[in-house]
N, C-alpha and C positions, 0 to 999 in steps of 0.2 A: 373708088373714092367718090362715087356719085352721091349726091345729097340725099337720095332715097335709101341709102344704107343706114339702118338704125344703129345707134349706140356702138361706136367703134373708136378705139384709141390708137393713134399712131405715135410711137415713141421715136422721135426724130433727132438724129445727130445734126447739129447746126454747123459743125466744123469749128475751127480754132479762132476765127476772127475775121479773116479776109472773106467778105461775102461771096466772092466768086468761087469759093471752095464748097459751098452748099451743093448737094447733089440735086440732079433734076427731079428725082422722086421726092426729095425733101421739099423742094419748091412747090410741087404739085400738092403735096399734103397741106402745106401752109395755106395755099390758095383755096383749098376745099374746106378748111376747118370752120366749124361754128365757134369753137373755143380753143384758144392757144394758151397753154401754161408754160411760161418761158423763164429761163435762168438768167443770172446776172451777166455771164460771159457770152451770152448770145448777142451778136451784133444787131443793133436795133434796125439797121437797114433791111434785114431779112423780114421784119414785120410789115414792110411795105408790100410784100406779096399777099398779105392777108386781105380778105374781102372786107368791105365796109361794115358788114353785119357781124363780123367775128368779135367775140368777147376776148379781150387780152388780159391775162392774169399773170402778174409778176410774182415769181416764187424764188427770187434770188437768195443765195447764201453767201455772205461776205465774211472773210476771216476775222475773228475777234468780235463780231457783231451778232446781235440777236437775228435769228433767221427762221424761215418757214420750217415748221416741223415736217419731217419726211412722211409720217403717217397722215398728216393733214393733207399734204399734197396728193397722196394716194387716194384719200377719201374724195378729194375734189374731182379727180379723174373718174372715179367710179360714179359719183353723183351725176356728172354731166353726161356720161355715156349711158347711164340708166334712163336719162331723160330723152334719149334718142338722138343725141348730138354727135357730130364728128369732132373728136377732140385730138389736138396735137400737143404732145408733151415735148417741147422744144428744148433740147439740152446742148450745152456747149461741147464741142469735140465729138466723140463717139459715145453713145449712151451706155455701152457695155464695157468701156474702159474707164474705171473709177468714176462712173457717172450715176451709179445707183439705178441704172436702167433695169438691171436684173431684179432688184427689189420691187420696182414698180410693176414689172411684168408678172411677178409672183402674185402681187396684190390683185391685179386685174384677172389673172387666171383663177384665183381663189374666189373672186366675186362673179365669175362666169361672164366676164366682159370680153368681147372679141377685140383683138389687138394685133398690130404688126410692129416689128422693129425695123427702122430705117437707119442703117449705119451711117456714120458721119466720119469725116477726116479727123483723126485724133491729133490733139496738140502734141502728143508724144512723138509723132512722126513729122507733123508739118512744121512745128517751130524749129527743130534742128535743120530741116530741109531749107527753110527760108534763111537760116543763119549760115548756110553752106556746109552743114555737118551731115554727111551720110552716116546713118547708124550702122550700116554694114559696108565693108569694102574688102575686096579680095586680098589686099595686102595688109590690112589692119584689124579687121573684125569680121568674124563669121557667126556671131551670136549676140543677142541683145536681150536685156531684161527691162521691163517697165514696172516701176515700184512706186507705191504710195509713200510720201514723206510724212504722213500723219502719225504713223505707228512705228516709230523708230525701234522700239524695244522688241517688236514682234518679228522683225525682219532677220532672217538668217544671213547676216552680212558675210560671214566667211564662205558659206556655200555659194552665195551670189558671186562674190569676187572670184572664186575658183572656177565657176561654171560658165561665165559669159565675158565677152570682151568689152561690150558697151553697156553702161548702166544709165537708164533714163529715169529720173525721179520727178514725179508730179506732186504738187502741193507740198513741197519740202522746204520752201524758203525759210519759214519760221524755225525749222529744226536744222538749218544748214550746218551750223557749227557742230551739233551733236552727230549729224550724219557723217561728216568728214572725220570726226574723232572715232566713230565706230569703224569706218573703213581703215583708218590708220591702225587701230588696235588689232585688226585681223590680218594685217600684213600688206595693205595697199601701200605702194610707193608714195611718199609725200609729194613727189614731183609729177605724179600722174596728172595729165591735163584735165581741167574741168571748165565747162562753159555754163554761164547762166543766160537764159533768153527770156526777157521780160516782154509780155504782150506780143508773143510770137505771131507772125503773119500780118500784124496790124501796122498801120502807118507809124505808130509810136514805138515800134519794136526797138529794143536795146539789147546788146550782147556784151557780156563781160567775160574775159578770159582769165584764168588763173590755174592754180594747182590744188590738189587735195589739202596741201598745207596752207595756202594763201587765200583761197576763195572766200572763206567766211569773213575775213577782215576786209577784203576788197568790196564785198557786197554791202557791208555796213558803211564803208567809206563813200560808196557811190549811191547809197540810199535806194537799193533795189527793192521793188515792191511786187506783191502778187498781182496778176498771175505770172509766175516765173517757172520755167522748166530748167532742170539741172541735168547736164550730160557729163558723164565721166568716162573717159577712155581716149585711146590714141587717135580716134577719128576726129576729135576736137581740133587737132592740128591742121586738118584739111581746110578749115574755114578761112585760113589766111589766103588760100588761092581760090576758094569756091564761094565766098560770101557775096552772092549776086544781088540780094534784095536791098541791102544798104546802099550798094552802088546804084541801083535803079532809083532809089529814093533821092539820092544825091543829085541825080541827073534830071529830075522831074520837079516842076513847081509843086510845092507842098499842097497848094490848094487843090490840085488835081487828085492827089491821093486822099485828101480829107473828104472828098465827095463819097468815099467808100464808107463813111460813118465811123462810129466808135463803139466802145463796150457799154456805154451808159444805157440804162433802160429808157425807152421812149416815154413821152408824156401820155400817150393814149393807152395807158395800162392802169390797172389797179392792183394793189398787193393782196395776198391772201389774208 
């Protein structure tokens, strides 16, 4: 990652929100970058690792709002790399878990741009862990599926339900009611436990417990918002004993946690 390496892109997973979950390699990439193209859910605290010369470009995508075009983002990466710059594409969670990192890597490969993938901690794993929900457990679950909630009609819900013990759904809050209806229609027990985790690993994290039958109504009542992870399975029950993060927050002055930052984009950026 030395500055004399011309034209290279690092596709870096920033983790789920807690800045301490960024990998050491991710931190080094940010520090070495000439250009950083970052997403909405990247904790702005991580941008403090950037050098003063780095150009920061905001490429966030917000549900229900106009967002940066994916092809335009890819063109920006290619453009700056061809100019001989070290470029970091900083993405929330892990870039290869519903992060379009694969599409961006394909675009770079097609353009003849040198690149590396720097994995990050996925919110699919971290948010349940911070809520005290182990996705696998010898007594309750030996398999897990991670599913996108965007394309409800494309998921083979019956096969998923029969194949795995724990289901983790990303980006599914908008379709929560439809997802629960699909699960019920293919034979899922209405009283199967479900948890929603909003802003997982962050100081503002919230968790809501319910069942396949009740969770959609509860989410509307408690006004849950994106980003929210959905976990379906018996492991959800373990949170009653293992929910350590909320207990840590309760025992610590809020100001101490707020120093870790939040999900808002920093002021020292400009949009695409």
